Every structure is written in structure tokens, then in C-alpha cells.
C-alpha positions as CSV (number, residue, x, y, z in Angstrom):
1,M,40.4,29.6,-34.4
2,N,37.5,28.9,-32.2
3,I,35.0,31.0,-30.4
4,F,32.8,30.6,-27.3
5,T,30.5,33.3,-25.9
6,K,28.4,34.5,-23.0
7,L,30.2,33.1,-19.9
8,V,29.3,34.6,-16.6
9,T,33.0,34.4,-15.4
10,V,36.0,32.7,-16.7
11,I,36.6,29.8,-14.3
12,A,37.7,26.5,-15.7
13,S,35.9,23.7,-13.7
14,L,37.5,20.6,-15.2
15,S,41.0,19.2,-14.7
16,L,41.2,19.4,-18.5
17,L,41.4,23.2,-18.3
18,Q,43.2,23.6,-14.9
19,A,46.6,23.6,-16.6
20,C,45.5,26.0,-19.3
21,V,46.7,29.6,-19.6
22,I,43.8,32.2,-19.3
23,E,44.6,35.7,-20.6
24,Q,42.7,38.9,-20.9
25,P,43.3,40.7,-24.3
26,I,40.5,43.2,-23.6
27,P,39.9,44.0,-19.9
28,P,36.4,44.7,-18.5
29,S,37.2,48.4,-18.1
30,Q,37.4,48.7,-22.0
31,M,34.4,46.4,-22.9
32,K,31.5,45.8,-20.6
33,A,28.7,43.2,-20.9
34,T,30.4,41.3,-23.6
35,E,28.3,38.6,-25.4
36,N,28.3,36.7,-28.6
37,S,31.4,36.9,-30.8
38,V,32.2,35.8,-34.3
39,F,35.1,35.5,-36.8
40,T,34.6,36.5,-40.4
41,D,36.0,34.5,-43.2
42,D,38.8,37.0,-43.6
43,G,39.9,36.4,-40.0
44,R,38.5,39.5,-38.3
45,F,36.9,39.2,-34.9
46,F,33.7,41.0,-33.7
47,A,31.9,40.9,-30.4
48,I,28.9,42.6,-28.7
49,G,29.5,44.7,-25.7
50,E,29.1,48.1,-24.0
51,N,31.4,51.1,-23.9
52,A,32.1,53.2,-20.8
53,Q,28.9,55.2,-21.5
54,Q,26.9,51.9,-21.4
55,E,26.1,52.2,-25.1
56,S,25.6,48.9,-26.9
57,W,28.0,48.3,-29.8
58,I,29.3,45.7,-32.2
59,F,33.0,46.0,-31.6
60,E,35.9,44.9,-33.7
61,V,38.8,43.6,-31.7
62,V,42.2,44.0,-33.4
63,R,45.8,43.0,-32.6
64,N,48.3,45.9,-32.6
65,S,51.9,45.9,-33.9
66,D,53.1,45.4,-30.3
67,D,50.8,42.4,-29.8
68,S,48.5,44.3,-27.6
69,Y,44.8,44.4,-28.4
70,S,42.3,47.2,-28.9
71,Q,38.5,47.3,-29.4
72,I,37.0,49.6,-32.1
73,E,33.4,50.8,-32.0
74,Y,32.0,49.4,-35.2
75,V,28.2,49.6,-35.2
76,K,26.1,51.4,-32.5
77,G,22.8,49.8,-31.4
78,S,19.9,51.9,-32.5
79,L,16.4,50.8,-33.7
80,G,16.7,52.8,-36.9
81,G,20.1,51.7,-38.1
82,T,22.4,54.5,-39.5
83,V,21.9,57.3,-42.0
84,D,22.0,55.9,-45.5
85,G,23.3,52.6,-44.1
86,E,26.8,54.1,-43.8
87,L,29.3,52.5,-41.5
88,G,30.1,55.2,-38.9
89,G,27.0,57.2,-40.0
90,E,24.7,58.8,-37.5
91,A,22.6,56.3,-35.5
92,L,18.9,56.7,-36.1
93,G,16.0,56.1,-33.7
94,E,16.3,55.2,-30.0
95,A,19.1,53.3,-28.6
96,C,18.9,49.5,-28.4
97,A,21.0,46.7,-26.9
98,F,22.5,44.1,-29.2
99,G,21.8,40.5,-28.4
100,G,22.5,37.5,-30.7
101,L,25.3,37.8,-33.2
102,A,26.1,35.5,-36.2
103,V,28.2,35.6,-39.3
104,Q,28.0,34.3,-42.9
105,G,31.2,34.9,-44.8
106,N,32.1,38.5,-44.0
107,T,28.5,39.6,-43.2
108,L,27.3,40.0,-39.7
109,Y,23.8,39.5,-38.4
110,A,22.7,40.8,-35.0
111,A,19.4,41.3,-33.1
112,C,18.9,44.6,-31.3
113,N,16.4,45.1,-28.4
114,H,14.9,41.8,-29.7
115,I,12.8,43.7,-32.3
116,A,15.4,44.8,-34.8
117,L,17.6,42.8,-37.1
118,Y,20.9,44.1,-38.5
119,Q,22.8,42.9,-41.5
120,V,26.3,44.4,-41.7
121,N,28.7,43.9,-44.6
122,T,32.2,44.2,-43.2
123,E,34.2,43.8,-46.5
124,L,36.6,46.7,-46.8
125,G,35.4,49.2,-49.3
126,S,31.9,47.8,-49.4
127,E,30.8,48.3,-45.8
128,Q,27.1,48.7,-45.3
129,V,24.7,48.7,-42.4
130,K,21.1,47.5,-43.0
131,S,18.3,47.0,-40.4
132,G,14.7,46.1,-40.2
133,R,12.1,45.3,-37.5
134,F,10.2,42.2,-36.5
135,T,6.5,43.2,-36.8
136,A,3.1,41.7,-37.1
137,E,3.1,42.8,-40.8
138,N,6.1,40.7,-41.8
139,F,5.2,37.7,-39.6
140,I,4.0,34.5,-41.2
141,P,2.1,32.3,-38.8
142,K,2.8,28.6,-38.6
143,D,-0.7,27.7,-37.5
144,E,-4.1,29.2,-38.3
145,G,-4.7,32.1,-36.0
146,G,-1.1,32.5,-35.0
147,S,0.1,36.0,-34.2
148,F,3.3,37.8,-33.2
149,H,3.6,39.5,-29.9
150,P,6.9,41.6,-29.6
151,N,6.7,41.8,-25.8
152,L,6.9,37.9,-25.7
153,F,9.7,37.7,-28.2
154,F,13.3,37.7,-26.7
155,A,15.7,37.1,-29.6
156,N,18.9,35.7,-28.0
157,G,21.0,33.1,-29.9
158,L,21.4,33.7,-33.6
159,A,22.7,31.6,-36.5
160,V,22.7,31.6,-40.4
161,D,22.4,28.6,-42.7
162,S,24.0,28.1,-46.1
163,S,20.9,29.5,-47.8
164,G,21.1,32.8,-45.9
165,H,18.2,32.1,-43.7
166,V,18.6,33.5,-40.1
167,Y,17.5,31.5,-37.1
168,L,16.9,33.1,-33.7
169,S,16.2,31.4,-30.3
170,N,13.4,33.0,-28.4
171,S,14.3,32.9,-24.7
172,F,10.7,33.7,-23.7
173,A,9.4,30.5,-25.3
174,S,7.2,28.3,-23.2
175,N,3.8,26.7,-23.4
176,L,2.4,29.5,-21.2
177,F,3.6,32.5,-23.2
178,D,4.9,32.7,-26.8
179,P,5.4,29.1,-27.9
180,T,7.9,30.0,-30.6
181,A,11.3,28.5,-29.6
182,I,13.2,29.0,-32.8
183,T,12.2,31.7,-35.4
184,Q,13.3,31.5,-39.0
185,V,14.0,34.7,-41.0
186,K,14.0,34.9,-44.7
187,I,15.4,38.0,-46.3
188,T,13.1,39.1,-49.1
189,A,14.8,42.1,-50.6
190,N,18.5,43.0,-50.3
191,A,19.0,46.0,-52.6
192,S,21.6,48.6,-51.9
193,T,19.5,50.5,-49.4
194,A,19.7,50.8,-45.6
195,E,16.4,48.9,-45.2
196,L,16.5,45.2,-44.6
197,E,13.3,43.5,-45.7
198,F,12.4,40.1,-44.4
199,T,9.7,37.8,-43.1
200,H,9.8,35.8,-39.9
201,Q,8.0,32.7,-38.9
202,P,8.0,30.0,-36.2
203,W,10.4,27.2,-37.1
204,I,10.2,25.2,-33.8
205,K,7.4,25.7,-31.3
206,A,7.2,24.6,-27.7
207,G,5.5,21.2,-27.8
208,D,6.6,20.3,-31.4
209,Y,9.2,18.0,-30.0
210,A,9.5,18.7,-26.2
211,L,9.0,21.3,-23.5
212,E,11.0,24.4,-23.9
213,F,12.6,26.6,-21.3
214,F,14.9,29.6,-22.0
215,P,16.2,28.5,-25.5
216,N,19.5,30.3,-25.8
217,G,22.7,29.3,-27.6
218,I,22.3,28.2,-31.2
219,Q,24.7,27.0,-33.9
220,I,24.4,25.4,-37.4
221,E,26.9,22.8,-38.5
222,E,26.6,20.9,-41.8
223,G,22.9,21.5,-42.2
224,I,22.0,20.7,-38.6
225,L,20.8,23.3,-36.1
226,Y,21.9,22.8,-32.5
227,Y,20.3,24.8,-29.7
228,A,20.3,24.9,-26.0
229,S,17.1,24.5,-24.0
230,L,16.8,23.5,-20.3
231,N,19.6,21.1,-19.6
232,E,19.9,19.9,-23.1
233,I,21.6,20.7,-26.4
234,R,19.2,19.5,-29.1
235,K,19.8,19.1,-32.8
236,V,17.4,19.5,-35.7
237,K,18.0,18.8,-39.4
238,I,17.3,21.7,-41.7
239,N,15.4,20.1,-44.6
240,E,16.1,21.1,-48.2
241,D,12.9,23.2,-48.3
242,G,14.0,25.0,-45.1
243,S,11.6,23.3,-42.8
244,A,12.6,21.6,-39.5
245,G,13.3,17.9,-39.7
246,D,13.6,15.4,-36.9
247,M,14.9,16.4,-33.5
248,N,17.5,14.4,-31.6
249,L,19.3,14.8,-28.3
250,H,22.9,15.8,-28.5
251,Y,23.7,16.5,-24.8
252,R,21.9,16.3,-21.5
253,G,23.4,17.4,-18.2
254,L,24.1,20.9,-16.9
255,M,21.6,23.6,-17.7
256,T,23.2,25.3,-20.6
257,D,23.4,29.0,-21.4
258,D,25.5,29.0,-24.5
259,F,27.9,26.7,-26.3
260,E,30.4,26.4,-29.1
261,I,31.2,23.4,-31.3
262,F,34.8,23.3,-32.6
263,D,37.4,20.8,-33.7
264,G,35.5,17.8,-32.5
265,W,34.8,19.3,-29.1
266,V,31.8,21.1,-27.5
267,A,32.4,23.9,-24.9
268,L,29.4,25.0,-22.9
269,A,28.6,27.6,-20.3
270,S,26.4,26.3,-17.4
271,V,23.5,28.1,-15.8
272,S,23.2,25.6,-13.0
273,L,26.9,26.0,-12.1
274,P,27.5,29.7,-13.0
275,G,31.0,30.6,-14.0
276,T,32.1,27.2,-15.4
277,I,33.3,26.0,-18.8
278,K,32.6,22.3,-19.5
279,I,34.4,20.6,-22.3
280,L,32.8,17.5,-23.9
281,P,35.0,15.0,-25.8
282,P,35.4,15.0,-29.6
283,G,32.3,14.1,-31.5
284,R,30.9,14.6,-35.0
285,F,32.2,18.1,-35.9
286,D,34.6,19.7,-38.2
287,Q,37.3,22.2,-37.4
288,R,36.4,25.9,-37.7
289,V,38.2,28.5,-39.7
290,G,41.4,30.2,-38.6
291,S,41.9,33.8,-37.6
292,L,44.6,36.5,-37.9
293,V,43.7,38.0,-34.5
294,F,44.3,35.3,-31.9
295,S,46.7,32.4,-31.8
296,A,45.5,29.2,-33.5
297,G,43.7,26.9,-31.2
298,S,42.7,29.6,-28.7
299,L,39.3,29.4,-27.0
300,V,38.0,32.9,-27.0
301,V,35.5,33.8,-24.3
302,T,33.2,36.7,-23.5
303,S,31.5,37.5,-20.2
304,F,28.2,39.3,-20.0
305,F,28.3,40.0,-16.2
306,S,32.1,40.6,-15.9
307,G,32.9,42.1,-19.2
308,G,36.1,41.8,-21.2
309,I,37.5,39.3,-23.8
310,Y,39.4,36.3,-22.6
311,T,41.5,33.6,-24.3
312,I,42.2,30.0,-23.0
313,N,45.2,28.1,-24.3
314,D,46.7,24.8,-23.4
């Protein structure tokens, strides 16, 4: 089962998709402003969106016995997490909007209001919600004199490597403002409390390899981090010590918002041609895990501006 997130609308622009069947398991009236989505190892499907009250949630989407679909409010966006880290517990602090979403095994990671990081264990019977904040105190500068400015940090894309390090793309990155294009997060304490303790540091800065503009989609495959910037998808090897290795160009063409790598193909959403899905031919990628929610081989799509969950099948 494959995922692809953050499309403006679901319009297939290539002849490759024109004969495909596009369905809408969850309509926009049920989930608004849908964004990043993930599958856990046990086949469950989660996505970010808003309810009718415009509250930001991580939703779980389930298939019912009659083959219809429902969305379940799973974790509400709030800067303080939940009471005692309990799933379904009272939300603490002011409301925030979830942005990036990633998964490692059955654990979700999400950014909220770009200054809070969530870690959510979804294993049945062991569910727990942890959260912490990006601050100047837990920031590690890459260069002497470096500092962290929350108002210049816009956490967007999010991914997790095999060591459990979290990577976030900063869509405010530029040579004029905060130069940090990709931030690396290392979780420093993971006891059974509601507090998530971590450090964060610049991993790629504007000018390290190339100019940066609106870094967005991000994904890790086989120890290589791929991320979208300008009209390129770039790839950087994650070294054994966690540092950034050499950068290479993977794709150049349409300005890319977000993308997904699956079964030898790359699907990307274009900023320069809003509302399009472009499919690139098979490359150097492995098939992703299956799911119990949608039919095998489906391309699952979210739409921030339109809302809803969509599937594309050939």
C-alpha cells in the first residue's frame, strides 16, 4: 500500500492516470484541510486534518464492515499534549495545527504549530501521547554563534530514520532568513512520561549544497534522505554518525510541493501546476508495506485546500 499527501486537488494530468479510477473514501465534509498521511506497520492508516469545528487532529481512517470508511479523531492538536499522556485525555495548552507527519513501526511523529513535536505510540493496549517543544534551550548550533528563532522555523515535511532520529524540513529556509533547510531531532529521554525530551540541530543549511526555497516534502529510503526544494527533489546520504553526506540531484522539473516514493515510482504534487499528480518512471526504490485499510496498489491522496481522502487505482 502506498501513500501520497498534500495535493491541492485530485486531478490526474498525465495519460498514465487518465484511465484510472479516482474514489473518495472520506469526503471533504468529514475531513477538511487534509495533509500528510502514513501507514503503520500493522496496516492502520492515519492522516492530519480538521474536523467541522476547524480543530486540528491526527485522524485514524478505518474501513467498516460494509466497506464504507470512517474517520476517528485520534489526537487533538494542542501545545501541551494530553493529561498524563493518555490517548483521549484532555488536551493541554492552546490549540495548535498539525503539520508534518511520519511513522516508524507503529509510532507516529508529528509537528504542531511548528514549535511542538509529538510522539504517539499507536499499539493497542500501549497507546501513549508524548510531546515537547523546539526551544533555544534544546537547540544545538551547527556553527559558532548559531541560534534558534521560532518565528523563522516552519516545520513542514517530516521523516524518521532507522536510528529513530527525526528530520523536519523548514519551509522558511533561505539565505535571507533562517538558513536551516533540514533540522535533525535526537530524542534524549523516552521514559514512560508525557514529556518528550529531545535536542534539535541544523542538518542541512541553505548554501551547504545549493540555494534553498520552500523545502517541503521529505522521505527516507535505505539510508538516503530525499527532500523537495524549488523545482528539485534532492537526495542526501545519512552517514553512520548521523551527519549529512553528499547531495545529489534526483529530479528537476516542476516545482514540487510533496512527493511519495513507492514500488519503483515517484508521485509528486506540483506547485507550478497546482492540482496535478505527476508520475515518474520506476527507479531505484523498493515496494512499501501493505495495508488492511485500502486495496493493494492504491495511491492514497490528501488535499489541504479541498479536504477529504482520495484513492487512485488503475
